N, C-alpha and C positions, 0 to 999 in steps of 0.2 A: 729552507730558503724562503725569505719573505719578499714582498714587493711593495714599493712605494711609488707614488707619482706615476701610476700606470705601469709602464714596462720597465721601470728602474728596479733592479734586483738588489736586495740586501744579502750579503754573503754570510754564511755560517762560519763559526770559528774554524772548522775543518777546511772549508773552502779557502778561507783566508790563509791558512797554513800552507796549502798548495801554492797559492799565489805568492806567498813569501818565499817559498823554495824556488819557484820560477824566477822571482825577482832577484834573488841572490845569484842565480846562474847568470842572469843578464848583467848584474853589477860586476861580477868577476870577469866576464868576457869583455866588457867595455874597458875595464882597468887593464886587462891584458893587451887589448888592441892599442890603447893609449901608450903603454910601455913599449910596444913593438914597432910603433910607427916611426919611420925615418925617411928622409929624402931618397928618391930612387925606387921606392916600392910602388907597385901598382895598387889600385883600389881592389882589384881581383885578389891580390895577395892577402889583403885584410879579410876579405870574405872567406878565404881558405882557412885562416886562423880561427875565425868565428865558427866555421863548420867543424873543425877539429875539436874545439872546446865543447860544442854541443854534443858531439859523439861521446866524449869522455864523461860528460855529465849525465848522459842517458835521457836528456830532455829532447823535445821535438822543436823544430824551427817554427816560429810564429809567422814569419813572412814568406817563406819559400812556397811558391805556387798560390799565394793569396791573391786572388783576382788575376792570376797569371804572372805574378812577380817572380823573376827567375833566380833570386839569390836569397841567402839567409840574412844579409846585412844591407842596409842602405848607407851609401857613402857619398856625401855631398860636399864639394870642394869650392871654397871661395864664394862665388855668386850663386852657387847651387843651393837652394833653400832646403829641399827635402826630396827623398825618393831617388837619389842618384844610384844608378845600377852599376855595380862593380864591373870593371873592364880591365883586361890585360894591357890595353894601350893607354889607360888613364894613369899617368905617373904623378906621384906626389912630389912636390918641390919644396925646397927651403922657403919659408915665409908663408906657405899656404895655411889656411885654417880649414879643418876637415870635420864635418859633422858626421857622427856615427850613430845610427838608429838601429836598435837590435831588440828582438823579442824571443821569448822561449815559452814552452808549454809543458806543464807538469800535471799529470792526472787530469788533463782536459782544461786546465786553468792557466791563464796567460799572465806574463809579466812583460813590460815594455818600457824602455828608457832610451834616452839619447844624450850625448855629450858633444861638444865642439872642442877640438884639440888644435893647438898651434904647433906647426912643424918648425922646429929650430927657432931662429930669431924671427919674430913677426913684428909687424908695424904696431905703433902705439894705437892707431885707430882700430886695428883688428883686435888687439888685446882689450881695449875699452869695450868694444861691442860684445865680446865674449863675456866679460864680467857683468855687463848690464843685463844680458840675456839670462845668465845663470842666476843673478840676483832677482830678476823678474820672476823666475820659477820659484825661488824661495818665498817671495812675497805672495805669490799665488797659492802656494801650499799653506802658508800661515793663515790665509783667509778662508781656508776650507774647514769650517767649524760646524759641528752638529747644531742644527737649528737655523743655520744661515741659508744663503741662496747661492746658486751657481754663479750668478752675476757678481757676487762678492769676489770670487776668484778672478773672473774676467776683468773686473775693474782694477783690481790690485796689480795685475800684469800690465795692463794698458797704461795706467797712471804712472807707474814706475818707468817703463820704457820711454814713454813720450816725454817725461820730464827731462830726459837727456837728448831730446830731439831725434830719437830713433822711431822707426815705423813698425807697427805690428802687422804681420801677414794675416789677412782675413780669409783667404781661400782655404787654409788648412787650420784645423783647430784640435783641441783635446777631446777626450771622449771617455765614456764609461768603458770598463774592461772587466773581464772575468771568464765566463764560459766561451766568450768570443773576443776577438781582438778589439772589435769596435761594438760597443753597446750604448744604450741610452744611459745617461743624458749626454748631449753635446756640451762641450766645455770650451766656449770661445775664449780667445785671449783679449777680448775687447768688449765694451758695453758697460751699462750702468750697474752699480751695485744694487742689492735689494730686490733683484728680479730673477726670474727663472725658477726651476725646480728647487724645492726645499732640500737642503743637505741633511743627511741622517746617518747615524752610526751604522756601520755595515756596508755603506756605499764604497765602491772601489772605482777610482778615477785615474786616468792618465792625463796629467797636466803637462802641456808642451808648448811653451812660447817659441815662436820663430820670429826673430827680430831682424830687420834690415837696417843697414847704415844709411841707405837712401830712402826712396819711396817704397810704399807698401805693395805695389803691384808686382805680380809674378806672371810668367808664361811657361808653358809646358813644351819641352823639346820633342823632336820627332820620335824619340823612343816611347812616347806616350806616358812616361813615368817621371822623368827628371824635371823638377820645377826650378826655375832660375829667376832671379830678380829681373824685372823688366828693364831697369836702368843700368844693369851691370854692377850694382853695388854689392858689397859684402853682406852675407847673411849668417846668422848663428842660430843654433837650435839646441835647447836643453829640455829634457823630459824625465819625469819620474812617475811611477805607478804608486798610488797611495791608497790607504784605507782610512775611512773616517771612524774615529772612536768618540765616545762621549767626552773624553778628556782632550781630544785634539787629533790631528792627522798623524798617521804613522807612514813613513816612507818605506815601501816594500822593496825598492830597487836601490837603496842607499849603498854607496860604495864605501869601502873601508877608509879611504882618504878623506871622506866628507865628515864634517862636524855633526 
């Protein structure tokens, strides 16, 4: 393993292989959760599905007990931005949009991804927000090029989201990932291009735009985890773990349904 830009680690092919394996477990689990989701389920039910899938895969949970977090899955509904704790009394309704954030560990290396899912018939506004957020992630990944800068990713996400009048959450950002869930470098979803640490082949990053339909401000609920939009507007969240190669980024958490 090599290091660049101080504490940023470049992963070896073997380490990337373990992250790819973890990433595919994450991808399969998110696809299963999306297929299983229906009105009347609790967010706790979704966490149980994710736990069962982890057990079958033999992987470890990335989130459980991380800084005291009590579940394997984060489930954030409508105006909840991120880190929603699954609960038996939190019921999913027709028309909700539900963000699912999940991670797995294989041989000590992490994979982390998130999707936002519409439940049944959702509003045009909600559908648009989800599409914009997912495309912002695609734009950010495309900007992750060997020899570029972290700011290239940040600016690509911000420019796309704001071109539709949406707001980029600033309190929560992407990150390096590998031996730990959160490593250097920080990967903001906003800022000027051409700045920040140099991007290099072997870097592994979790890029994760969180985009609000209203203002960018958030607040934390009494559980000390769940972040919600300050103005009550809808929020969407998409994330992938990627590795940079000399020929471009590879998505390690790519789901079968994605192009």
